[in-house]
Steps between C-alpha positions, in 0.01 A plus 500: 500500500181309471529177307261444217235246592605152385317321224157390614532180701301257295427255775378765745280656234331176407456382856333837571262436211432160643417660833272757332321223315432324830410809702260666254139409563404625152695231324251218540575200281329560169345205332564528126464261214859385502703425191857514381582849369874468447787251486855577615727220392358199687280703740149622448325815625131487581240770477438480873867573571479812282178611662646461847791719399262753348297510821818562698609788273157661529474450878840662556432771240833419341393621153248781578488648147507175305216342304375148581682368191829662614462355848438154354804532272716607792371213712564242233848635417593493867391137528698414185809666645458315829460164317815565300700590811383199698581274205846651475560450870402134470717462192799633699433261787400761757306357790303643789476314829178445692660688788550808284141489381365466855717793616359718220142412598574568867642838399181582307284397793707709741500814286125477441394384846363169374448191705500149355125490524451833323746399228311178434166684482641750253637223282167319516319818400733531199423138404860405570689278745813530708685266267407712199605814688835339578554432131439871424751602770751246375473636146556855619812394691623315191449817296690706757790255501529470119483878460771544761720249322446635151558864596810409693638345182396783273586807709874545510624840608857569397759669719534768231127579521510528876800732497348716228182539704706585808689777318181643340300506828755632751245726661276199579774353712603823673540491880412847640713699742483390863621645825524381862367770728429587862282783624385684808135591478294762688138410419232754407187344642156587359378827646848614609517879561754741351647546852551128535660485155743773600594316822569186295712694250700654785562149637600379153747792465649408836551136402643599163756720678608205714546290184708780341719499813575131442256323735391153387195508269369162612519593870317828438234318296431259786469800738300752297329335202122454528493236227476124564846471345647679806583168668730406212675836490263637236598230246263490203704243307563514123248699305450518127447820304128557455391324820501788750308829523634762260651740758686227684621332180634822339693588813634151564613424144684833486736387781819307468609214725539616862329839446219637716218719369357816646148495638264356236124548534259242360131432562616279796703766676860613525787267400874504544642249251832319486620290203697193607562353152431588136424232235503657152255365242625244254388244243455144628783276389431291191538164673249612764225570245586243231228252609249783523571615146486144367152462648388830346623391155345157544163651580510699179549178299278255681167593356623521144688170528196334659280607209760389249527160666119454481512584133764235447285241680207587280716485188594138561159389631179378345215734594154467355210718612137436414332738745498788253534549129826678420612482860800733539748267668785725600696537180789268438785692351855449387699548814799713427789534738788746495760462230701250701204267550324259263126493433332278757314212337463252780508454872838560669717195454710554812425224747286614788660239725852618421428831669444354849302819567285343768800492732456877541151464639494610867427239760179525699296617202324168475694393196669169504864465403377212282252717315657412167589145413841473338492206265815313403632636174662166420177310552311753296749479215478120485127503525467739209681245285265216596153604385323217671690510828289467814767680701449834334296751700217707351582868479177605671199360679345377174509126433753359256261441205342841533840667544630333186196613302533851639867522395406375155234767471744767610732399217216502248383843613853637485536360149184657358585827673837492329335426165263794543789728597694394194188562284500134400131481593229763517344634817176315417684175453686558826172557687346187348795285601507648845129421558555146381780455750287664769221246447745229601546641850 
């Protein structure tokens, strides 16, 4: 059975886009009058960033039937999603080593036949630098890591689901009949005459008579067979139903263990077939296919869970777009789970560090075993009680004063969102308060 293709590998996809961006001569760096067109929490998005993404979509013909406005909207929404994911990775303490970034760049160079000199020229043509390019690669790796972590937490396939799938898809795990055969072959070469065919049939009848009298099949195969298998006593090994020519297969699978056929004609010539062993078809054992089924079921859930997670990130984030009037930011919606789950209203509270998930990362991939710093819970707890402590660590790369202001703004935004949701303020009042907060960034 062919496995369903796994969920699109986010890192590979984005690194490929990075390679396309470098390799395409049509994507010359466009000089635009730059301005801020959106804010995503503490980050800004510039018009030039959107235009670069638009140029990439057009150059790769990713949206052939879309209007310019639709392409711009897609580009901006993609950048917003990327910002949110990078921010979430940083919030969770995920790190990317310089070694991992360099390995990714080397992989791009190798796959696209780029030398260091060509890479630098392409970056220069794009109005970029190697350091800026490394930041882009780092962000894509961060996104890949945070998606991997989040989906690992969200996608849990129960034993009951796996067993149900197994019972409902027995035919997908069916092992066909197999037999172990030997044969003695008298080849019909191209252009063989009827007289020559008769002589070969007479010889085949003679050999078959010897077999019927009890002479050893393997010895006779070595003596008379014209096939390359003669040296091994005509052994063809184990064959699966559906793998041989029709005439040979029908005759062979009609035999029981130890039986010898009559003379069987195929397009290759005349065969005498012996079956050494019969392996009846059967369903693969459950334990043998359990992992395979789990992957199939996971694939079915990955895309939907990924989209749901992005919606949750948007729902707890401050996003303001000024590029368009009435810009259709992907709709926030009440996220409803199954009856045994509560409505999601905030980021997952389970500690990222408690999972120790990085220990599963294979060695040699360029990732460091110290990719995630594990702060002392005790120190963190004490620090949280001492507001002015100099021992407390910032939760991201922002400085302390900015970080404090950012957290305060998050709380204010959450509060006015809650007021709007509870109809305590109007939509117009909510928008006015939101813009006032935005002006403080």
